[in-house]
C-alpha positions as CSV (number, residue, x, y, z in Angstrom):
1,X,-130.0,-43.1,-19.7
2,X,-127.1,-40.8,-22.6
3,X,-127.6,-39.0,-25.6
4,X,-124.4,-38.4,-28.2
5,X,-124.7,-35.1,-29.6
6,X,-121.5,-35.0,-32.0
7,X,-122.0,-39.0,-33.8
8,X,-125.1,-39.3,-36.4
9,X,-126.8,-42.6,-35.7
10,X,-124.8,-45.9,-37.2
11,X,-126.2,-48.6,-39.3
12,X,-127.9,-51.2,-36.7
13,X,-126.0,-54.4,-35.9
14,X,-127.5,-57.5,-37.6
15,X,-131.0,-58.3,-36.1
16,X,-129.6,-61.5,-35.1
17,X,-127.3,-60.0,-32.6
18,X,-130.5,-57.8,-31.0
19,X,-132.7,-60.9,-30.1
20,X,-133.5,-59.9,-26.4
21,X,-131.5,-57.3,-26.2
22,X,-133.3,-54.0,-25.3
23,X,-132.0,-50.9,-24.0
24,X,-132.3,-50.7,-20.4
25,X,-132.5,-48.0,-18.1
26,X,-131.4,-46.7,-15.1
27,X,-134.0,-47.4,-12.1
28,X,-136.4,-45.4,-10.5
29,X,-136.6,-47.2,-7.3
30,X,-132.7,-47.7,-6.4
31,X,-132.2,-46.7,-3.1
32,X,-128.8,-45.5,-4.7
33,X,-131.0,-43.5,-7.7
34,X,-130.6,-40.1,-7.5
35,X,-133.9,-38.0,-7.1
36,X,-133.3,-35.3,-10.0
37,X,-129.5,-35.6,-10.2
38,X,-128.0,-32.8,-13.8
39,X,-126.6,-34.5,-16.6
40,X,-122.9,-35.2,-17.0
41,X,-121.3,-34.2,-19.9
42,X,-118.2,-35.9,-21.2
43,X,-115.9,-35.1,-23.7
44,X,-113.9,-38.8,-24.3
45,X,-111.2,-39.6,-26.7
46,X,-112.9,-37.2,-28.9
47,X,-116.6,-38.3,-28.7
48,X,-119.7,-36.7,-26.3
49,X,-121.6,-38.1,-24.2
50,X,-124.4,-37.2,-22.1
51,X,-125.7,-39.1,-19.0
52,X,-129.0,-38.3,-18.2
53,X,-128.1,-40.6,-14.8
54,X,-125.7,-42.7,-12.9
55,X,-125.1,-45.9,-15.1
56,X,-126.5,-49.1,-13.6
57,X,-125.3,-51.8,-15.6
58,X,-121.7,-51.3,-16.3
59,X,-119.3,-53.8,-18.4
60,X,-115.4,-53.0,-17.6
61,X,-113.0,-53.9,-20.2
62,X,-109.2,-53.8,-18.5
63,X,-108.2,-54.2,-14.9
64,X,-108.0,-50.1,-14.7
65,X,-111.7,-49.7,-15.4
66,X,-112.8,-52.8,-13.0
67,X,-110.5,-51.0,-10.2
68,X,-111.6,-47.8,-10.7
69,X,-115.2,-48.6,-9.8
70,X,-114.3,-51.3,-7.1
71,X,-112.5,-48.6,-5.9
72,X,-115.0,-46.0,-5.8
73,X,-117.4,-48.3,-4.2
74,X,-119.6,-49.1,-6.7
75,X,-118.9,-52.6,-7.5
76,X,-122.5,-53.5,-7.7
77,X,-123.0,-52.1,-11.1
78,X,-120.6,-54.5,-12.7
79,X,-122.7,-56.7,-14.7
80,X,-119.6,-58.1,-16.6
81,X,-116.0,-57.9,-17.2
82,X,-113.1,-58.8,-19.8
83,X,-109.6,-58.8,-20.3
84,X,-108.6,-58.7,-17.0
85,X,-104.8,-57.9,-16.6
86,X,-104.3,-59.6,-13.5
87,X,-105.9,-60.6,-9.9
88,X,-107.4,-57.6,-8.0
89,X,-105.1,-56.1,-5.1
90,X,-105.4,-57.2,-1.7
91,X,-107.8,-54.1,-0.8
92,X,-110.1,-54.5,-3.5
93,X,-110.0,-58.6,-3.4
94,X,-113.2,-58.9,-1.7
95,X,-115.3,-56.4,-3.2
96,X,-114.5,-58.1,-6.3
97,X,-115.0,-61.5,-5.2
98,X,-118.2,-62.5,-7.3
99,X,-117.4,-60.3,-11.0
100,X,-118.6,-63.0,-13.6
101,X,-116.0,-62.5,-16.6
102,X,-117.2,-62.5,-20.0
103,X,-114.4,-63.2,-22.2
104,X,-110.4,-63.4,-21.2
105,X,-109.7,-61.0,-24.1
106,X,-111.7,-58.1,-25.6
107,X,-115.4,-59.0,-25.8
108,X,-117.4,-59.7,-28.5
109,X,-120.3,-58.0,-29.8
110,X,-122.6,-60.4,-28.7
111,X,-121.1,-61.1,-25.2
112,X,-121.8,-56.8,-25.0
113,X,-125.2,-57.1,-26.0
114,X,-126.2,-60.2,-24.0
115,X,-125.4,-58.8,-20.8
116,X,-127.5,-55.2,-21.8
117,X,-125.3,-52.8,-20.4
118,X,-126.2,-49.4,-20.4
119,X,-122.6,-48.8,-20.3
120,X,-119.2,-50.2,-21.7
121,X,-116.0,-48.4,-19.5
122,X,-112.9,-49.7,-21.1
123,X,-109.4,-49.0,-20.1
124,X,-108.5,-49.1,-24.0
125,X,-109.5,-47.2,-27.1
126,X,-109.1,-50.8,-28.9
127,X,-112.2,-52.5,-27.5
128,X,-114.6,-50.2,-29.9
129,X,-114.1,-51.7,-33.4
130,X,-116.2,-53.8,-35.4
131,X,-114.1,-56.7,-35.0
132,X,-114.7,-56.3,-30.9
133,X,-117.2,-55.3,-28.7
134,X,-118.5,-52.8,-31.8
135,X,-117.9,-49.1,-32.7
136,X,-118.5,-46.6,-30.4
137,X,-121.3,-45.2,-32.6
138,X,-123.5,-48.3,-33.3
139,X,-123.3,-49.1,-29.6
140,X,-124.8,-45.4,-28.7
141,X,-126.8,-45.7,-31.5
142,X,-128.2,-49.1,-29.7
143,X,-128.2,-47.0,-26.1
144,X,-125.6,-48.2,-24.9
145,X,-122.8,-45.4,-23.7
146,X,-119.1,-46.3,-24.0
147,X,-116.1,-44.3,-22.0
148,X,-112.7,-45.3,-22.5
149,X,-110.2,-44.5,-19.6
150,X,-108.8,-40.7,-20.6
151,X,-105.1,-41.7,-20.2
152,X,-105.2,-44.2,-23.0
153,X,-106.9,-42.1,-25.7
154,X,-104.7,-42.9,-28.7
155,X,-104.9,-39.7,-31.0
156,X,-102.7,-36.8,-30.2
157,X,-104.8,-34.1,-29.6
158,X,-106.8,-35.8,-26.9
159,X,-103.5,-37.6,-25.8
160,X,-101.6,-35.9,-22.6
161,X,-98.7,-34.5,-23.5
162,X,-97.4,-35.8,-20.9
163,X,-99.3,-38.1,-18.2
164,X,-99.3,-36.1,-14.8
165,X,-100.8,-37.0,-11.6
166,X,-103.2,-34.5,-12.1
167,X,-104.4,-36.3,-15.3
168,X,-105.1,-39.6,-13.1
169,X,-106.7,-37.7,-10.6
170,X,-109.1,-36.1,-13.1
171,X,-110.2,-39.5,-14.8
172,X,-111.3,-40.6,-10.6
173,X,-112.9,-37.1,-10.6
174,X,-114.8,-37.4,-13.6
175,X,-115.9,-41.5,-12.9
176,X,-117.2,-40.0,-9.8
177,X,-119.5,-37.6,-11.6
178,X,-120.8,-40.0,-14.1
179,X,-121.8,-42.4,-11.6
180,X,-122.9,-39.6,-8.9
181,X,-120.5,-40.4,-5.8
182,X,-118.7,-37.3,-6.0
183,X,-117.7,-37.5,-2.4
184,X,-116.2,-40.9,-2.5
185,X,-113.9,-39.5,-5.4
186,X,-112.9,-36.6,-3.7
187,X,-112.0,-39.0,-0.9
188,X,-110.3,-41.6,-3.1
189,X,-108.2,-38.9,-4.3
190,X,-107.3,-37.3,-1.3
191,X,-105.8,-40.9,-0.4
192,X,-103.8,-40.8,-3.2
193,X,-102.4,-37.5,-3.4
194,X,-101.3,-38.1,0.4
195,X,-99.6,-41.4,-0.7
196,X,-97.5,-40.2,-3.4
197,X,-96.7,-36.7,-1.3
198,X,-94.7,-39.4,1.2
199,X,-92.7,-40.5,-1.4
200,X,-89.7,-39.8,-1.5
201,X,-87.7,-39.5,-4.9
202,X,-84.2,-41.3,-5.0
203,X,-81.7,-38.3,-5.5
204,X,-78.8,-40.9,-7.4
205,X,-79.2,-40.0,-10.3
206,X,-80.2,-43.4,-11.2
207,X,-81.3,-44.2,-14.7
208,X,-83.9,-47.2,-15.5
209,X,-85.6,-49.4,-18.2
210,X,-89.4,-49.9,-18.2
211,X,-89.5,-53.6,-19.5
212,X,-93.1,-54.2,-20.4
213,X,-93.4,-57.2,-22.6
214,X,-91.4,-58.7,-25.8
215,X,-88.1,-60.6,-26.7
216,X,-86.1,-59.9,-29.7
217,X,-87.8,-56.5,-30.0
218,X,-88.5,-55.4,-26.3
219,X,-91.4,-53.4,-25.7
220,X,-90.7,-50.7,-22.5
221,X,-92.1,-47.1,-21.2
222,X,-91.7,-44.4,-23.3
223,X,-92.0,-40.6,-22.0
224,X,-95.5,-39.7,-21.8
225,X,-97.3,-42.5,-19.9
226,X,-97.7,-43.9,-16.5
227,X,-93.9,-45.4,-16.9
228,X,-92.5,-42.5,-17.1
229,X,-94.8,-40.4,-14.2
230,X,-94.5,-43.5,-11.8
231,X,-90.4,-43.5,-12.8
232,X,-90.4,-40.0,-12.3
233,X,-92.2,-39.6,-9.1
234,X,-89.9,-42.2,-7.6
235,X,-86.5,-40.6,-9.0
236,X,-85.7,-42.8,-12.1
237,X,-84.5,-41.2,-15.1
238,X,-85.9,-43.4,-17.9
239,X,-83.9,-44.3,-20.9
240,X,-86.3,-44.4,-23.4
241,X,-88.0,-41.3,-21.7
242,X,-87.4,-39.2,-24.8
243,X,-89.8,-41.0,-27.0
244,X,-92.7,-39.2,-27.0
245,X,-95.5,-41.9,-26.5
246,X,-96.7,-43.9,-24.2
247,X,-95.2,-47.3,-24.6
248,X,-92.8,-48.3,-27.7
249,X,-90.4,-50.7,-28.9
250,X,-86.8,-50.3,-28.8
251,X,-83.5,-52.5,-29.3
252,X,-81.3,-54.0,-26.7
253,X,-78.4,-52.3,-28.3
254,X,-80.2,-49.4,-27.4
255,X,-80.6,-50.8,-23.7
256,X,-76.9,-52.1,-23.8
257,X,-75.5,-48.7,-24.5
258,X,-77.7,-46.8,-21.8
259,X,-76.9,-49.5,-19.3
260,X,-79.5,-48.4,-16.8
261,X,-79.0,-48.7,-13.2
262,X,-82.3,-50.6,-12.7
263,X,-84.6,-52.4,-14.6
264,X,-88.2,-52.4,-14.2
265,X,-90.2,-56.1,-14.8
266,X,-93.7,-55.9,-15.5
267,X,-95.1,-59.1,-14.6
268,X,-97.5,-60.8,-15.9
269,X,-99.3,-64.6,-16.4
270,X,-98.5,-64.6,-19.8
271,X,-94.9,-63.0,-19.7
272,X,-93.5,-62.9,-16.1
273,X,-91.2,-61.0,-14.4
274,X,-88.7,-64.4,-14.0
275,X,-88.8,-65.3,-17.8
276,X,-87.5,-61.4,-18.2
277,X,-85.1,-61.8,-15.8
278,X,-84.1,-65.6,-17.7
279,X,-84.1,-63.9,-20.9
280,X,-82.0,-60.9,-19.9
281,X,-79.6,-63.3,-17.9
282,X,-79.3,-65.4,-21.5
283,X,-79.3,-63.2,-23.8
284,X,-75.0,-61.8,-25.2
285,X,-76.3,-58.5,-25.7
286,X,-78.1,-58.2,-22.3
287,X,-75.9,-60.3,-20.3
288,X,-73.5,-57.9,-18.9
289,X,-75.7,-55.1,-18.2
290,X,-74.7,-53.8,-14.8
291,X,-78.6,-54.2,-13.4
292,X,-78.7,-57.8,-15.1
293,X,-75.0,-59.0,-13.2
294,X,-76.1,-57.2,-10.2
295,X,-79.9,-58.6,-9.8
296,X,-81.1,-54.7,-9.8
297,X,-85.1,-55.5,-10.8
298,X,-88.1,-53.7,-9.6
299,X,-91.1,-55.8,-10.2
300,X,-94.9,-54.0,-10.7
301,X,-97.8,-56.1,-12.0
302,X,-99.0,-55.8,-15.1
303,X,-102.4,-54.6,-14.0
304,X,-100.7,-51.3,-12.3
305,X,-98.4,-50.9,-15.3
306,X,-101.4,-49.0,-17.0
307,X,-103.0,-45.3,-15.6
308,X,-105.3,-45.9,-13.0
309,X,-106.4,-46.2,-9.4
310,X,-102.9,-48.4,-9.0
311,X,-100.6,-46.0,-10.5
312,X,-99.9,-44.1,-7.1
313,X,-99.7,-47.7,-5.2
314,X,-97.6,-48.9,-7.7
315,X,-94.9,-45.8,-7.1
316,X,-94.8,-46.2,-3.7
317,X,-94.4,-50.0,-3.4
318,X,-91.6,-49.4,-6.8
319,X,-90.1,-46.9,-4.2
320,X,-90.0,-49.4,-1.7
321,X,-88.4,-52.0,-3.7
322,X,-85.6,-49.0,-4.9
323,X,-84.8,-48.1,-1.3
324,X,-84.2,-51.8,-0.5
325,X,-81.8,-52.6,-3.6
326,X,-78.6,-52.9,-3.1
327,X,-76.7,-50.2,-4.8
328,X,-73.3,-49.8,-3.4
329,X,-71.8,-46.7,-3.3
330,X,-74.1,-45.2,-6.0
């Protein structure tokens, strides 16, 4: 299925975890299997993996990976999901209606091995630790490939200096190559490029806070990740854009000093946009912010806040929301 050229074989996981979990191979008689496709080599967050054939049994961790495969028409390859960030968007809901979840959080090594996947595809690098799904080298020594959304790589040498649409599209293209569906990937990239090109950036010089989570200390979108990319695309200046990170801990005092024109609220089941509005209105440090007093809020689902196939959709939606806001003479 694949081989790893850079990492030594790690010690096997305890035998009790391996009972009945022989590594699968790609089905040769699958109607979607290629006759003799070339191997695909990827350098993924510093781990080189060679895919000898397209993965057939995939565990997806986080919404970004699940939605990537669904958007490429590969839902039949998904044997399980874990740690999904919210409901699927409407256009993917039917394709993903029958997907089975193995965990609401990061999956355990036992859960991974029980599915007998040939690939674990995750939107977070932290999935691959001994405390969660298992270290990458351990899984690979058992015949299970691992892949992390490149925008989620944490080491500076593997992280984009600043995320661009080229980076977002490169993941679509790379996943298309891995699964041997390059035409579907090219079509998806073209559709999303057209969606972005249709966005008319706001030209009023508006500033914004991207408020992801946190109460006493806000956790906000910083200057090199998906929030920054989306804000720039719609014509908003990120008040935390000078912080060289994807997300960062900030302070309410810094928010008050910047007094952003609008606030982007990340909506999730565990920390909804309404909860954030209530907090901002009740805290004396933030209650008098211009955006809070005027109700200048934009809302983005958590699952669309991380880089992936929903980034273009999120940018277009925020642009529409911004156009609908009453900003007075601004």
